[in-house]
C-alpha positions in Angstrom: -0.1 0.1 0.0 1.2 3.2 -1.1 0.5 6.3 1.3 0.8 10.2 0.1 0.7 13.4 1.4 -2.2 16.1 -0.4 0.2 18.8 -1.6 -1.6 21.3 0.8 -0.9 18.9 4.0 2.4 19.1 2.6 2.9 22.5 2.9 1.3 23.1 6.4 3.8 20.3 7.5 6.7 22.2 6.6 5.0 24.9 7.7 4.7 23.2 11.2 8.3 22.3 11.7 9.6 25.9 10.5 7.7 27.5 13.3 8.9 24.6 15.4 12.7 25.5 14.2 12.0 28.8 15.1 11.2 28.7 18.3 13.5 25.8 19.2 10.7 23.3 19.9 10.1 19.8 19.0 6.4 18.2 18.7 5.4 14.7 19.0 3.8 13.1 16.2 0.2 13.7 17.7 0.6 17.3 18.0 2.1 17.3 14.5 -0.8 15.5 13.2 -3.3 17.3 14.9 -1.7 21.0 13.6 -1.4 19.6 10.2 -4.8 17.7 10.1 -3.7 14.5 8.1 -6.3 12.5 7.0 -6.9 8.9 8.3 -4.5 6.9 8.6 -2.3 9.7 9.6 0.6 8.3 11.5 1.4 6.3 8.0 1.0 9.4 6.0 3.1 11.3 8.7 5.8 8.6 8.6 6.0 8.0 4.6 6.6 12.3 4.8 8.8 12.4 7.5 11.1 9.8 5.7 10.6 11.4 2.4 11.6 14.9 3.5 14.5 13.4 5.8 15.5 12.1 2.1 15.6 15.4 0.8 17.1 17.0 3.3 19.8 14.1 3.5 20.2 14.6 -0.2 21.0 18.2 -0.1 23.5 17.9 3.0 20.6 19.9 5.3 19.9 18.9 9.0 16.7 16.6 8.9 14.1 18.7 9.8 12.1 15.5 10.7 13.9 15.4 14.2 12.2 17.6 15.1 9.0 15.3 15.6 9.5 13.0 18.7 7.5 10.6 20.8 5.2 11.5 23.5 7.3 9.3 26.0 9.9 11.2 28.1 12.9 10.3 26.4 11.7 12.7 23.7 13.1 11.0 21.3 11.7 9.9 17.8 10.6 6.7 17.2 13.1 3.5 16.7 12.0 3.7 12.8 13.1 7.2 12.3 16.8 6.5 13.8 16.3 2.9 11.1 15.5 5.6 8.0 19.0 7.8 9.2 20.6 4.8 8.9 19.8 3.8 6.1 20.6 7.4 4.7 24.2 6.5 5.9 23.8 9.2 8.3 23.9 7.2 12.1 25.9 4.3 12.7 25.3 1.8 16.0 22.3 0.9 17.7 18.7 2.7 16.3 17.6 2.5 20.3 20.8 3.4 22.1 22.8 6.0 23.6 24.2 6.8 20.0 21.4 7.4 18.7 19.9 9.5 21.3 23.5 11.4 21.4 23.1 11.9 17.3 19.3 13.5 17.8 20.4 15.8 20.1 23.6 16.9 17.6 20.8 16.7 14.9 18.2 19.2 17.1 20.6 21.5 17.2 22.0 21.8 14.0 18.3 22.1 12.8 17.7 25.2 15.1 20.6 26.6 13.6 20.1 25.9 9.9 18.4 28.2 7.3 15.5 26.1 5.4 14.7 29.8 3.3 15.2 28.1 0.0 14.1 24.3 1.1 11.4 22.7 -0.3 
């Protein structure tokens, strides 16, 4: 099953992530789904969109904006699937659910906050 995001939802997603970046905040998956108003199956749509965005950012050698989306749990980290995808992109070595992943994520968030995405899709 292929999951796609509507253009208007994609643009909203980019806006929501840019607002979070400018305010130096992270957002939960649920908050992003609600703010963008994603249709069902919302989590699959969001996951596919965030993976696509990560690929675009990685190919352009930009910090991954998708790192701003985290789980509601105490860890405040993305789900393991995010880290597996980051490994596939060649950006993370080590276990996707270990200290290396958490350290990488913390550094990536700092890079996202500092980057200007004005010309990015």
